[in-house]
C-alpha positions as CSV (number, residue, x, y, z in Angstrom):
1,X,6.0,-8.4,12.0
2,X,4.7,-9.5,8.6
3,X,6.3,-12.9,8.1
4,X,4.5,-14.7,10.9
5,X,1.1,-13.5,9.8
6,X,-0.8,-16.4,8.1
7,X,-3.5,-14.4,6.4
8,X,-3.6,-14.3,2.5
9,X,-1.5,-11.4,1.1
10,X,-4.1,-9.9,-1.2
11,X,-6.3,-7.3,0.6
12,X,-4.9,-8.2,4.1
13,X,-1.3,-7.2,3.5
14,X,-0.3,-6.2,0.0
15,X,-1.1,-2.5,-0.8
16,X,-2.1,-1.5,-4.3
17,X,-0.9,1.6,-6.1
18,X,-2.6,3.4,-9.0
19,X,-0.7,5.3,-11.7
20,X,-2.1,7.9,-14.1
21,X,-4.3,6.3,-16.7
22,X,-3.0,5.9,-20.3
23,X,-4.7,5.5,-23.7
24,X,-3.2,2.7,-25.8
25,X,-4.1,2.7,-29.5
26,X,-2.4,-0.7,-30.1
27,X,-0.6,-3.4,-28.2
28,X,2.8,-2.1,-29.3
29,X,2.2,0.9,-27.0
30,X,1.6,-1.4,-24.1
31,X,4.9,-3.1,-24.8
32,X,6.6,0.3,-25.2
33,X,5.6,1.4,-21.7
34,X,6.5,-1.9,-20.2
35,X,10.0,-1.7,-21.8
36,X,10.5,1.8,-20.5
37,X,9.5,0.8,-16.9
38,X,11.9,-2.2,-17.0
39,X,14.8,-0.1,-18.5
40,X,14.4,2.3,-15.6
41,X,14.4,-0.5,-13.0
42,X,17.6,-1.7,-14.5
43,X,19.1,1.7,-14.1
44,X,17.9,1.8,-10.6
45,X,19.3,-1.6,-9.7
46,X,22.7,-0.7,-11.2
47,X,22.7,2.4,-9.1
48,X,22.1,0.3,-6.0
49,X,24.7,-2.2,-7.0
50,X,27.3,0.6,-7.3
51,X,26.2,2.0,-3.9
52,X,25.3,5.4,-5.3
53,X,21.9,5.8,-3.8
54,X,21.9,9.3,-2.3
55,X,21.7,9.4,1.5
56,X,18.5,11.1,2.7
57,X,18.4,13.2,5.9
58,X,15.6,14.2,8.2
59,X,14.0,17.5,7.3
60,X,12.4,18.1,10.8
61,X,12.9,17.0,14.4
62,X,16.6,16.8,14.7
63,X,17.0,18.1,11.2
64,X,19.9,16.8,9.2
65,X,20.0,13.4,10.9
66,X,20.9,10.6,8.3
67,X,18.1,8.2,7.4
68,X,18.5,4.5,6.9
69,X,18.3,3.6,3.2
70,X,18.2,-0.2,3.6
71,X,14.6,-0.5,2.5
72,X,15.5,0.9,-0.9
73,X,17.8,-2.1,-1.5
74,X,15.1,-4.6,-0.6
75,X,12.7,-3.9,-3.5
76,X,14.1,-5.4,-6.7
77,X,15.0,-9.1,-6.9
78,X,13.2,-9.8,-3.6
79,X,10.5,-12.4,-3.0
80,X,8.6,-13.7,0.0
81,X,8.8,-17.5,0.3
82,X,5.9,-19.3,2.2
83,X,6.9,-21.6,5.0
84,X,4.7,-23.2,7.6
85,X,4.5,-21.0,10.7
86,X,6.7,-18.2,9.4
87,X,7.7,-17.1,5.9
88,X,11.1,-15.9,4.8
89,X,12.4,-13.2,2.5
90,X,14.7,-14.2,-0.3
91,X,17.1,-11.4,-1.1
92,X,19.4,-10.9,-4.1
93,X,23.1,-11.8,-3.5
94,X,25.5,-9.0,-2.6
95,X,27.7,-8.1,-5.5
96,X,31.4,-8.0,-4.9
97,X,33.4,-5.1,-6.5
98,X,32.9,-4.7,-10.2
99,X,31.1,-8.1,-10.6
100,X,28.4,-7.8,-13.2
101,X,25.0,-9.1,-12.2
102,X,22.7,-11.0,-14.5
103,X,19.1,-9.8,-14.4
104,X,15.8,-11.1,-15.5
105,X,12.2,-10.1,-15.3
106,X,9.1,-12.3,-15.4
107,X,6.2,-11.2,-17.6
108,X,2.8,-12.5,-16.6
109,X,0.3,-12.5,-19.5
110,X,-3.0,-14.5,-19.6
111,X,-1.8,-16.4,-16.5
112,X,1.4,-17.6,-18.3
113,X,4.8,-16.6,-16.9
114,X,7.6,-15.7,-19.2
115,X,11.2,-15.3,-17.9
116,X,13.0,-12.7,-19.9
117,X,16.8,-12.2,-19.4
118,X,17.4,-8.4,-19.6
119,X,21.0,-8.3,-18.6
120,X,23.8,-10.9,-19.1
121,X,27.5,-10.9,-18.2
122,X,28.5,-11.7,-21.8
123,X,26.4,-9.2,-23.7
124,X,25.3,-6.5,-21.3
125,X,21.8,-5.0,-21.1
126,X,19.0,-5.3,-23.5
127,X,18.0,-2.0,-25.1
128,X,14.5,-0.7,-24.5
129,X,13.7,-1.7,-28.1
130,X,14.9,-5.3,-27.5
131,X,12.9,-5.5,-24.3
132,X,9.8,-4.2,-26.1
133,X,10.2,-6.9,-28.8
134,X,10.4,-9.6,-26.1
135,X,7.3,-8.3,-24.4
136,X,5.4,-8.3,-27.7
137,X,6.5,-11.9,-28.3
138,X,5.1,-12.9,-24.9
139,X,1.8,-11.1,-25.6
140,X,1.3,-12.7,-29.0
141,X,2.3,-16.2,-27.8
142,X,0.0,-16.0,-24.8
143,X,-2.9,-14.8,-27.0
144,X,-2.7,-17.9,-29.1
145,X,-2.1,-20.5,-26.4
146,X,-4.6,-22.6,-24.6
147,X,-5.7,-21.6,-21.0
148,X,-2.8,-21.7,-18.6
149,X,-2.7,-23.5,-15.3
150,X,-3.6,-20.8,-12.8
151,X,-0.6,-21.4,-10.6
152,X,-0.4,-17.7,-9.5
153,X,-3.5,-18.2,-7.5
154,X,-1.6,-20.3,-5.0
155,X,0.2,-17.1,-3.9
156,X,-3.2,-15.7,-2.8
157,X,-3.8,-18.4,-0.2
158,X,-3.4,-18.7,3.6
159,X,0.4,-18.8,4.0
160,X,0.5,-22.3,5.6
161,X,-1.7,-23.8,2.8
162,X,0.5,-22.2,0.1
163,X,3.7,-23.4,1.9
164,X,2.4,-27.0,1.8
165,X,1.3,-26.8,-1.9
166,X,4.7,-25.3,-2.7
167,X,6.5,-28.3,-1.1
168,X,4.5,-30.5,-3.5
169,X,5.3,-28.4,-6.5
170,X,9.1,-28.3,-5.9
171,X,9.4,-32.1,-5.9
172,X,9.3,-31.6,-9.7
173,X,12.6,-30.2,-11.1
174,X,10.9,-28.0,-13.7
175,X,8.5,-26.5,-11.1
176,X,11.5,-25.9,-8.8
177,X,13.4,-24.0,-11.5
178,X,10.3,-21.9,-12.3
179,X,10.0,-20.9,-8.7
180,X,13.7,-20.0,-8.5
181,X,13.4,-17.8,-11.6
182,X,10.4,-16.0,-10.2
183,X,12.1,-15.5,-6.8
184,X,15.3,-13.9,-8.3
185,X,13.6,-11.8,-11.0
186,X,13.8,-8.1,-10.6
187,X,10.0,-7.8,-10.7
188,X,6.9,-9.3,-12.2
189,X,5.4,-7.3,-15.1
190,X,1.7,-8.1,-15.3
191,X,0.4,-7.4,-18.8
192,X,-3.4,-7.6,-18.4
193,X,-6.2,-7.5,-20.9
194,X,-8.9,-4.9,-20.4
195,X,-11.9,-5.6,-18.2
196,X,-12.7,-6.3,-14.6
197,X,-14.2,-3.0,-13.7
198,X,-17.4,-3.0,-11.7
199,X,-20.3,-1.1,-13.3
200,X,-21.4,0.4,-9.9
201,X,-17.9,1.7,-9.0
202,X,-16.0,4.8,-10.1
203,X,-12.9,4.7,-12.2
204,X,-10.4,5.4,-9.4
205,X,-11.8,2.7,-7.2
206,X,-11.9,0.2,-10.0
207,X,-8.2,1.0,-10.8
208,X,-7.3,0.4,-7.1
209,X,-9.2,-2.9,-6.9
210,X,-7.4,-4.2,-10.0
211,X,-4.1,-3.1,-8.4
212,X,-4.9,-4.7,-5.0
213,X,-6.2,-8.1,-6.1
214,X,-6.7,-8.3,-9.9
215,X,-10.5,-7.9,-9.9
216,X,-11.2,-11.7,-9.4
217,X,-10.3,-15.0,-11.0
218,X,-12.5,-14.3,-14.0
219,X,-10.3,-11.3,-14.8
220,X,-6.7,-10.8,-13.7
221,X,-6.1,-12.3,-10.2
222,X,-4.4,-15.4,-11.6
223,X,-2.1,-13.2,-13.6
224,X,-0.2,-12.2,-10.5
225,X,2.5,-13.5,-8.1
226,X,1.5,-11.9,-4.8
227,X,4.7,-13.0,-3.1
228,X,6.9,-10.8,-5.3
229,X,7.9,-7.4,-3.8
230,X,7.3,-5.4,-7.0
231,X,4.5,-6.3,-9.5
232,X,4.0,-3.6,-12.1
233,X,0.6,-3.8,-13.9
234,X,-0.2,-2.5,-17.4
235,X,-3.6,-3.2,-18.8
236,X,-4.5,-2.8,-22.5
237,X,-7.4,-0.5,-21.5
238,X,-5.0,2.0,-19.9
239,X,-5.3,1.0,-16.3
240,X,-1.7,1.2,-14.8
241,X,-0.5,0.4,-11.3
242,X,1.4,-1.7,-8.9
243,X,0.9,-4.4,-6.2
244,X,3.7,-4.7,-3.7
245,X,4.4,-7.3,-1.0
246,X,4.8,-5.3,2.2
247,X,7.3,-7.3,4.3
248,X,10.4,-6.1,2.5
249,X,9.8,-2.3,2.7
250,X,7.5,0.6,3.6
251,X,5.5,2.6,1.1
252,X,8.0,5.5,0.9
253,X,10.6,3.4,-0.8
254,X,8.0,1.9,-3.2
255,X,6.5,5.3,-4.1
256,X,10.0,6.7,-4.8
257,X,10.8,3.7,-7.1
258,X,7.4,4.0,-8.9
259,X,7.4,7.7,-9.4
260,X,10.9,7.7,-10.8
261,X,9.9,5.1,-13.4
262,X,6.7,7.1,-14.3
263,X,8.6,10.3,-14.7
264,X,11.3,8.8,-16.9
265,X,8.8,7.0,-19.1
266,X,6.9,10.3,-19.5
267,X,9.8,12.0,-21.2
268,X,11.6,9.1,-22.8
269,X,11.5,8.5,-26.6
270,X,9.6,5.5,-27.9
271,X,11.9,2.4,-27.9
272,X,13.7,2.0,-31.2
273,X,13.2,-1.3,-33.0
274,X,16.1,-3.6,-32.5
275,X,18.4,-4.3,-35.4
276,X,18.0,-8.1,-34.9
277,X,15.4,-10.1,-33.0
278,X,16.5,-12.2,-30.0
279,X,15.2,-15.7,-29.4
280,X,11.5,-15.4,-28.4
281,X,10.8,-15.9,-24.7
282,X,9.2,-19.2,-23.7
283,X,6.4,-19.6,-21.2
284,X,7.1,-21.6,-18.0
285,X,5.7,-25.1,-18.1
286,X,4.3,-26.5,-14.9
287,X,3.7,-30.0,-13.8
288,X,0.8,-29.7,-11.5
289,X,-0.1,-32.7,-9.4
290,X,-3.9,-33.4,-8.9
291,X,-3.7,-32.5,-5.3
292,X,-2.2,-29.1,-6.2
293,X,-4.8,-28.6,-8.9
294,X,-7.5,-29.0,-6.4
295,X,-5.7,-26.6,-4.1
296,X,-5.7,-24.0,-7.0
297,X,-9.5,-24.4,-7.4
298,X,-9.9,-23.9,-3.6
299,X,-7.6,-20.8,-3.8
300,X,-9.8,-19.4,-6.6
301,X,-13.0,-19.8,-4.6
302,X,-11.4,-18.3,-1.5
303,X,-10.0,-15.3,-3.3
304,X,-13.2,-14.5,-5.1
305,X,-15.1,-14.7,-1.8
306,X,-12.5,-12.3,-0.2
307,X,-12.8,-9.9,-3.1
308,X,-16.6,-9.8,-2.8
309,X,-16.3,-9.1,0.9
310,X,-14.0,-6.1,0.4
311,X,-15.8,-2.7,0.6
312,X,-13.3,-0.3,-0.8
313,X,-13.7,3.3,-2.0
314,X,-11.2,5.8,-3.4
315,X,-12.5,9.2,-2.3
316,X,-11.1,12.6,-3.2
317,X,-12.2,15.3,-0.8
318,X,-12.3,18.6,-2.8
319,X,-13.2,21.1,0.0
320,X,-9.6,22.0,0.6
321,X,-6.1,20.4,0.9
322,X,-2.8,20.8,2.6
323,X,-2.5,24.6,1.9
324,X,-5.6,25.4,3.9
325,X,-4.5,23.0,6.7
326,X,-1.1,24.8,6.9
327,X,-2.9,28.1,7.0
328,X,-4.6,26.9,10.2
329,X,-1.0,26.5,11.7
330,X,-1.5,22.8,11.9
331,X,0.5,19.9,10.3
332,X,-1.6,18.3,7.6
333,X,-0.9,14.9,9.0
334,X,-2.0,15.9,12.5
335,X,-5.1,17.7,11.0
336,X,-6.1,14.6,9.0
337,X,-5.5,12.2,11.9
338,X,-7.8,14.3,14.1
339,X,-10.4,14.4,11.3
340,X,-10.4,10.6,11.2
341,X,-11.0,10.4,15.0
342,X,-13.8,13.0,14.6
343,X,-15.3,11.0,11.8
344,X,-15.3,7.8,13.7
345,X,-16.7,9.4,16.8
346,X,-19.5,11.0,14.8
347,X,-20.5,7.5,13.6
348,X,-20.1,5.5,16.8
349,X,-19.9,7.8,19.8
350,X,-16.5,6.5,20.9
351,X,-12.9,6.1,19.7
352,X,-11.1,2.8,18.9
353,X,-7.5,1.6,18.9
354,X,-5.9,3.5,16.0
355,X,-2.7,2.7,14.1
356,X,-0.7,5.4,12.2
357,X,2.7,4.4,10.9
358,X,5.7,6.4,12.2
359,X,8.9,6.1,10.3
360,X,11.9,4.8,12.3
361,X,14.5,5.4,9.5
362,X,16.6,7.5,11.9
363,X,17.7,4.1,13.2
364,X,19.6,1.4,11.3
365,X,17.2,-1.0,9.7
366,X,14.3,1.0,11.2
367,X,10.9,0.4,9.8
368,X,7.9,1.8,11.7
369,X,6.3,2.3,15.1
370,X,2.8,3.3,15.8
371,X,1.3,6.7,16.5
372,X,-1.7,6.1,18.6
373,X,-4.1,8.8,17.6
374,X,-7.0,7.8,19.8
375,X,-6.0,9.7,22.9
376,X,-7.9,11.6,25.5
377,X,-7.4,15.0,24.0
378,X,-8.7,13.8,20.6
379,X,-11.8,12.3,22.4
380,X,-12.5,15.5,24.2
381,X,-12.3,17.6,21.0
382,X,-14.4,15.1,19.0
383,X,-17.0,15.0,21.7
384,X,-17.2,18.8,21.8
385,X,-17.6,18.9,18.0
386,X,-20.5,16.5,18.2
387,X,-22.3,17.9,21.2
388,X,-25.5,19.8,20.4
389,X,-25.3,23.4,21.4
390,X,-27.3,24.2,24.5
391,X,-29.2,27.5,24.9
392,X,-27.1,30.4,26.2
393,X,-27.4,31.4,29.8
394,X,-28.0,35.2,29.4
395,X,-31.5,36.5,28.5
396,X,-30.5,39.7,26.7
397,X,-33.1,41.4,24.5
398,X,-30.9,41.4,21.4
399,X,-31.5,37.9,20.1
400,X,-29.1,38.3,17.1
401,X,-26.3,39.6,19.3
402,X,-27.0,36.8,21.8
403,X,-26.7,34.1,19.1
404,X,-23.5,35.5,17.6
405,X,-21.7,35.8,20.9
406,X,-22.7,32.3,22.0
407,X,-21.6,30.7,18.8
408,X,-18.2,32.5,18.9
409,X,-17.8,31.3,22.5
410,X,-18.6,27.7,21.4
411,X,-16.2,27.8,18.5
412,X,-13.5,29.2,20.7
413,X,-13.8,26.3,23.1
414,X,-13.7,23.8,20.2
415,X,-10.6,25.5,18.9
416,X,-8.9,25.3,22.3
417,X,-9.7,21.6,22.5
418,X,-8.5,21.1,18.9
419,X,-5.2,22.8,19.6
420,X,-4.7,20.7,22.8
421,X,-5.4,17.5,20.7
422,X,-3.0,18.7,18.0
423,X,-0.3,19.3,20.6
424,X,-0.9,15.8,22.0
425,X,-0.8,14.2,18.6
426,X,2.4,16.0,17.7
427,X,4.0,14.9,20.9
428,X,3.1,11.3,20.3
429,X,4.4,11.5,16.7
430,X,7.7,13.0,17.8
431,X,8.2,10.4,20.5
432,X,7.6,7.6,18.0
433,X,10.0,8.8,15.2
434,X,12.7,9.4,17.8
435,X,12.4,5.8,19.0
436,X,10.3,6.4,22.2
437,X,7.1,4.8,21.1
438,X,5.6,1.9,23.0
439,X,4.5,-0.6,20.4
440,X,7.9,-1.9,19.2
441,X,9.2,-2.1,22.7
442,X,6.2,-4.2,23.8
443,X,6.5,-6.4,20.6
444,X,10.2,-7.0,21.4
445,X,9.4,-8.0,25.0
446,X,6.6,-10.3,23.9
447,X,8.7,-12.1,21.3
448,X,11.7,-12.3,23.6
449,X,9.5,-13.9,26.3
450,X,8.0,-16.3,23.8
451,X,11.5,-17.5,22.7
452,X,13.1,-17.6,26.2
453,X,10.2,-18.7,28.3
454,X,8.2,-20.8,25.8
455,X,5.0,-19.1,26.9
456,X,3.7,-15.6,27.2
457,X,3.6,-13.7,30.5
458,X,0.1,-12.8,31.7
459,X,0.3,-9.2,30.6
460,X,0.4,-10.3,26.9
461,X,-2.6,-12.6,27.4
462,X,-4.7,-9.9,29.1
463,X,-7.8,-8.8,27.2
464,X,-6.7,-5.2,27.5
465,X,-3.5,-5.9,25.6
466,X,-5.4,-7.9,23.0
467,X,-7.8,-4.9,22.5
468,X,-4.8,-2.6,22.4
469,X,-3.3,-4.4,19.4
470,X,-6.6,-4.8,17.5
471,X,-6.4,-1.8,15.2
472,X,-10.0,-1.0,14.2
473,X,-8.8,2.1,12.5
474,X,-5.6,1.4,10.5
475,X,-4.2,4.5,8.8
476,X,-1.1,6.0,7.1
477,X,-0.1,9.0,5.1
478,X,1.1,7.9,1.6
479,X,2.1,11.1,-0.1
480,X,2.8,11.1,-3.8
481,X,4.1,13.9,-6.1
482,X,2.7,12.6,-9.4
483,X,-0.9,13.6,-10.2
484,X,-3.2,10.6,-10.5
485,X,-1.1,8.3,-8.2
486,X,-2.3,7.0,-4.9
487,X,-1.9,3.9,-2.7
488,X,-4.5,1.9,-0.7
489,X,-4.9,-1.3,1.4
490,X,-7.4,-3.3,3.3
491,X,-8.6,-3.2,6.9
492,X,-6.5,-5.2,9.3
493,X,-9.4,-6.6,11.5
494,X,-12.9,-7.9,10.6
495,X,-14.8,-5.0,12.2
496,X,-12.3,-2.3,11.2
497,X,-11.4,0.3,8.6
498,X,-8.2,0.8,6.6
499,X,-7.7,4.4,5.5
500,X,-4.7,5.8,3.6
501,X,-4.6,9.5,2.8
502,X,-2.6,11.5,0.3
503,X,-2.8,15.3,1.0
504,X,-2.5,17.4,-2.2
505,X,-2.5,21.2,-2.5
506,X,-6.2,21.7,-2.7
507,X,-7.6,18.1,-2.3
508,X,-7.1,15.0,-0.1
509,X,-7.2,11.5,-1.6
510,X,-8.5,8.8,0.8
511,X,-8.6,5.1,0.1
512,X,-11.1,3.6,2.6
513,X,-11.6,-0.1,3.2
514,X,-13.9,-2.3,5.3
515,X,-15.6,-5.6,5.0
516,X,-19.2,-6.1,3.8
517,X,-19.5,-9.1,6.2
518,X,-19.2,-6.8,9.2
519,X,-22.4,-5.5,10.7
520,X,-20.4,-2.8,12.4
521,X,-18.6,-1.0,9.5
522,X,-19.7,0.6,6.3
523,X,-17.2,2.3,3.9
524,X,-19.7,4.8,2.4
525,X,-21.0,5.8,5.8
526,X,-17.5,6.4,7.0
527,X,-16.7,8.4,3.8
528,X,-19.7,10.6,4.4
529,X,-18.8,11.1,8.1
530,X,-15.3,12.0,7.1
531,X,-16.5,14.5,4.6
532,X,-18.8,16.1,7.2
533,X,-16.0,16.2,9.7
534,X,-13.6,18.0,7.3
535,X,-16.3,20.5,6.4
536,X,-17.1,21.2,10.1
537,X,-13.4,21.7,10.8
538,X,-13.2,24.3,8.0
539,X,-16.1,26.2,9.5
540,X,-14.5,26.0,12.9
541,X,-11.3,27.7,11.6
542,X,-13.2,30.2,9.5
543,X,-15.1,31.3,12.7
544,X,-11.7,32.0,14.3
545,X,-10.7,34.2,11.4
546,X,-14.0,36.1,11.6
547,X,-13.5,36.6,15.3
548,X,-10.0,37.8,14.8
């Protein structure tokens, strides 16, 4: 699904994740946190190598069914490799028995890349203090070095263009070795300087933009390797987060990895100074041909243009959260999905093809199918919510009584339509997670036809099918347990919205995206419509409680 897409990874594919903000008094504290993150990733990788990752089971709908854990094994040491037409995933080798693995991380600092071995067969793992010292070496070295070649920007390009540039790079032996080291590294640790925040944007949104794309080539975007599945980001001004390449795993596995590292770093002691210093890490040296240098400059212009076109907002709705939604006897996910349909209808007067990811982990190697939330029942309810009330039919003399009885009748009808829409939404969701959705089946038929017939049957060339897979509202629930953490992504079509949501006890965090070049969409207008929709839904349910 992902590897054939030729669009650049930043904004179009890679989600960003924001961690709670920190305050660093000195650069040693930045290295402390980086060392603790890496130390936990080593623990996690060793647990995976031993096959000790606990099996998860479904908590609803065929409760107790085992869930596939394969995605959790495809996070560390994984890299997407660009190739013309279709990329490939490079996975770490499978360890045999008690075979000890050698591990490294790559630290990005001021656009330089430093490979740091953190585990070797002959000496074991580096301690957190030894890792911290290596990170400090890299930070000091990069600070005193001339400007680095901005090779990381190549990973932000159209995939075919990057694949061709990569072919030129690997003709040089040193470049080839650098790319191999990056590919097999556990992760990229991006140590950013401060800066890059937009003056007209709130702190949460600025943090998300830096996680998604690095805030532009004048700031941190070249200090990235967007092909890498896990990029941890620590900025000297306290902005912390992650950018992850989506083709290897879904958000649930990434959130689990990130929140574990955050929790452990929160309670860990400061890394103890090592008894002896190890050899200092050396920055990768690149031999960049003139043609590739020109490609890097093109990549910089294209990325900055894409960043300026992104209209993104992190919005925390504070009217209520999942506890109120549960009190309405409605699943928070169903409630929010219907709120999104209502918000869209309020703006445009119609619904559009909607994507909501549905986990298929009940099946081996299962990823996601699509819950199509724009159904007839949702349309009927949204239209009822938006229809102006007409005067009541009776002409009773008690005007106050007449108004109350009419409003209660109207609210009752809206509630009935909502409950019907919620039942339909739940039914579609259950069918999807149990393997009875339509999108993956159609995708399989389409690709099988392409391979066996060499061309697509008419049904897959029909305008209705094309409209059906153009998701103008792309959504997903990305729940986190750590305060101050949330994940967001871009829209998936030029005239569409991307909207993740994270229901908390008394709030809901939305990450809403669209493109400024579109004359159809507007992120702030959608945010306002969503706020009004959620407020109106609360009034609808409160009216039921008054009536009861």
